[in-house]
N, C-alpha and C positions, 0 to 999 in steps of 0.2 A: 504494500499499500504506500501512496507518497507520503511523504514526510509531511506532517501538517507543520503550514506557515504559520505560526502565533507569535505572539510578542509576549513576553511574561512581564513582569513588574520593573525590568528594567528603563521601561517606557517613562516611568517616572519622571526621571530627571528631563527628557526631551518635553513633556506635557507641561513642567512648571517652568521654563524657558519660554513658553509661550507668550507672547504679547497680552497684557489683559482684556483687550477688545477680542482677542482670537478665541479668550475660555469664555466667553458670556456673549453668545449670538442666539436671539430666542428666534424659534422656530414658526413660521406661518402666522407672523405678526405678532405673536407671542399669546394668540388661542392655549387652552389647556393642553396638555398631553397626557393622554391616557395611556397605560403599561396594562394590557390583556394578559391577565394570567390565567391559563387554561385548565386550571384545578381549582379547587376548592380553597377556602382561606383557611391560615393554620398550619400549611404543609411546607415544604422546603422552597418548593417553585411559589409559593406566597410570599415568603420571608424576603427571598432574593428580589420579590418583585418590589416589593416594600422599602427594603434597604435602597435600590434605585432609585423608587421614587421621592426619597427622604433627602438623596444627594444631589439629584440630576438638576433641579433649579440652581443652585448655585452654578452650575457651568453653562446656563441659557438664562443668562440677566433674570433671575429670580421668577422665570415662568413655571404657571403653577403644574405640575405632575402629580396624576392621580394612578390608583390601581384599581382595576374592574376585572370582577372573578367572573368567568365565563365557562361552566366545569362541564364536563360531559363529553360521550365518546372517545373516552383515552384520552383527551386534548384536541379532537379534532375541531368540536365547535371553537372554541378561543381562537384558535389558527385559521379557521373559515372568516370567524370577525374582523380578523386584521388582514386576511385576502380580499375584503369585500370593503374595507373602509376608504375613506376619501386618499386618493395620493398627495396629501400634503404635508406627511411627516407628524403628525398629530397623534397616530396609531402606532403602537408599538408593541409586539408579541414577541414573549418567551417560549421561543419554540423547541421541542426538545429533538434529539437526533433521529429518534422512532419515528416521528411526527413526519419530520424529512426527509428519510432514508428509507423505513423501514414500511411506512403505512401505504405508500403506491402498490407493493405487494403484499399486503395483507386485507386490502379492500380491494372488490371490484370496479365500484364506485367511488368515486370521491366528489364532493362539491367544489372542489378547488385543484390545481396540480401543486403538490408542496413545493417543485422546484421551480413552477413559471409564475404561481400566483404569490407568490412572498418573496420581498425585497430584502437581499439579505445587507444587514446592517455591521453588526459584529458578533463573533462568538463571546460569550460572558464566562462561563465555565466549564468544567469537567469534571466528573468523579467515576471513581469506580463504585464495582457492585460489591457489597458485604456478603461472604458465607457464614452463616450462623446456624450451630444445632443447639436444641432444646438441652440443656447442661446434664439433665438426669439421665436424659437419652443417650447423650454422648458417653456418659459414664458405666452406663450399663451394658452400651456395647461395644466400648474400647474406641470410640473415636477420639482418639489423642490427638490427630490431626487430619488436615484432608485427606492424604494419603490413606490413612485408615479408613476414612468413610466409604470411599472409592473402593479400596478393597472389600469393604462389606457390602456395599452396593452391587458389584459383582458375582459375590457367592448368594447374594438374596434379591433376585431379580424383582423389580416393583414393590418392595417392601420398602424402600426408602422414601418417605412422600415429603414431596418438598412442596410447599404455598408459597403462592404468587400474588402480585395485586391484580393478575387477568391475563386471559390467553392474549398473547401476542405481544406482551410487555417485556422489555429487556431483560428480564430475570428469566422469562419461559425460554424466550430466544436463546440466553445463555446455557441454560439447563440443558436445554436440546442438544447443543453443538457437544458440551462438555460428556453428554451420554454418548453421541457419536464417534467421538474422538477415544473414549477410554474403552467402550464396551460396557458401562455401566447400564444399568436399567434403571433410574432413579425417577418415580411415578409424580408427573407433575400435576399437582391439584390447584386448580385458578380458582381464585376469589375475585369479589366485587371489593376492589381496593385492599390497600396495605394491611388497615387495621384489624380486618379480620382475621385475616392471615396470623397477625402477631397473637393475637390472641389467642387462637389455636394451637399455635408455637408455643406460648406460655404454658400452657395446659395439656401439652404433649399429644394431642390431638392429629397434628403433624410433627416432623420429626426435624426439618429444616425451611433455611429459606437462603435464597441468594435476591438479595434487594438493595434498595438505596441507603445506604448509612445513617441519615439523620433519625430514622426510627428505629431502627436497631441497635446504634451505639449503646445507648443508656438500658439497657438491657444485659448487654455485654458488661457493662460495669459494673451491674446490680449482681452479675452472676448467674443471672437465668440463662443466657446466653452463651453458649462458647464459639467465640471466633476463630473460623480458619482457614478462611483464603480471601484474598479479594481477587477479582475478575480482571484486572489489568494485567499485564506482563510483569511489573514490578510494584513494588511495595508502595503504600502510599503513607504520607506523613504521618495524618490522623491516627494512625493505627501501624507505627513500625514495627511492631512484633509480629504481625500477621503477613505471611509469604503471598505475595503473587504468583500469576501461573507460570511464568516461564522456571520457578523453582519444582515443576512439576511434570520437566521434560520427560522423564522417565514415563510416563503415565499417557504420553502422545499431545500432552497439553503446551510443550515448549512454544509454540506458533500462534496459540490461543489467546485473545486479549478483546474483551468487551469495555470500554470507556463509553460512559454515557456524557454528552453534554449538551448545553444551551445556547441556543443564539439571539439573538436581537433581530427581529425581524419586521418588516413595515410593509404597507401595502403597496403591490406594483404599479409603477409608473412615478412613483417621487421622486423630485429631481435629484438629479446627482448630487449637485452642492447641498440640498438639504438632507441628503443619506449621508454624507460626507462629515457636515456638523452634528447630525447625531452620533456618528460613529467615533468621533474627536471627544464628544462630552462625556460619551458611556467609556470610554478609554480613560479618560481623567477621574471617574469614580473610582474604577477598577484598581486605577495606579494607588489610591488613598489605602495606606494601611490600616487604617480604622476598619475599612469594609472589607480588606482581607482578611481580618482577624475575625470578622462576625462572622464571614461564612466558613472561615475554617470547622469550627465544631459540626456544620452539617454535612463535611466530608468533601464540600467543592473544594478545586483549586480554581483559580482566578487565573483566566487565559482569554485573551484578546486576539483578533485577527489583524493581521498586519492593515488589511485593506478591504473594505465589502467582497472586492473579488477576490479575496484572497479566500473569504468565507467561502463564496460560492465554489469554488474549486475545493474545498475541502467537503461541502456536501457531493459534489460528483465522484470525490476520491472515495467516500465512506459508503456509496451508495450498494457499489456492487457486494461488499462486506456486509450489509446488512441484508441485501436480497438472499445471499447465499445464508443466512442465520435464519431466515423465514422459510426457504428451501427445506432445510435440515429439519425444521420444526414441524412442517407439516401444517402450519396456525393459517386459520381464516378466519376474518372478523365480519363477514356478511352473514 
């Protein structure tokens, strides 16, 4: 896969050196900007949206920025609202990689084309999925690490039950690939959202989860869940003692890596200078150490694109990988 063309916090000195006028340009004559979060309030994406809304006004001459939650259809309803918004830069959406790169293969029909009807602005975060097991189940079955879990799953086909927040989610696609690569037969149990799955994992109704970190880490720290691996190739700063997939090359996972990420997108046809100004303002927020520290406990890294064009190239480069994950999983959402 082509190398991801991104700029990390090293961009901060460059942004700080811009003239004051270049850092305070209102969009669309100063009309309010809405950030559409395609999930309910209270989740990690909602927190990200509200952090952006709090900090963007300082980069846009005091322009009002509000969050609008448009939950439904796994993020599709919110993304569709962005795709159909006025092309003036006053509507932004926090859109995930599965919507951009996997949804076209999960759905036979969509109300919009994620790669044609959404205008890239900049990537904003990335993060790994975390594999956790019910701590008591892990103790009873001798799952001292991820390798032991896979060995047990191979010896006991479809007796390891993995919950997810739904069919076609990144966690579902990831475990389908792990089954394919390792020969394990872990049973996928889809739920309507991560909350019910976590409650069943706490009770021992299911055995494990691969899911986003924010909701899982508190239960790891309480001792209820045992952290076994992350879905990225390398370890992550939030959990430095938890191995990444590259450490399981002997299981066939040396080249496997699933990293979820979020991008800021706007309506198609938004003028290029407006998109560039939005990208500049968001990068300035992302370079703020306070913003970075607020995201760290959520398991997110702050990653921004070199340019809107670079984000478009990233989407194009990632799409074949996510298409392959969908094919392996056999998932359909129609």
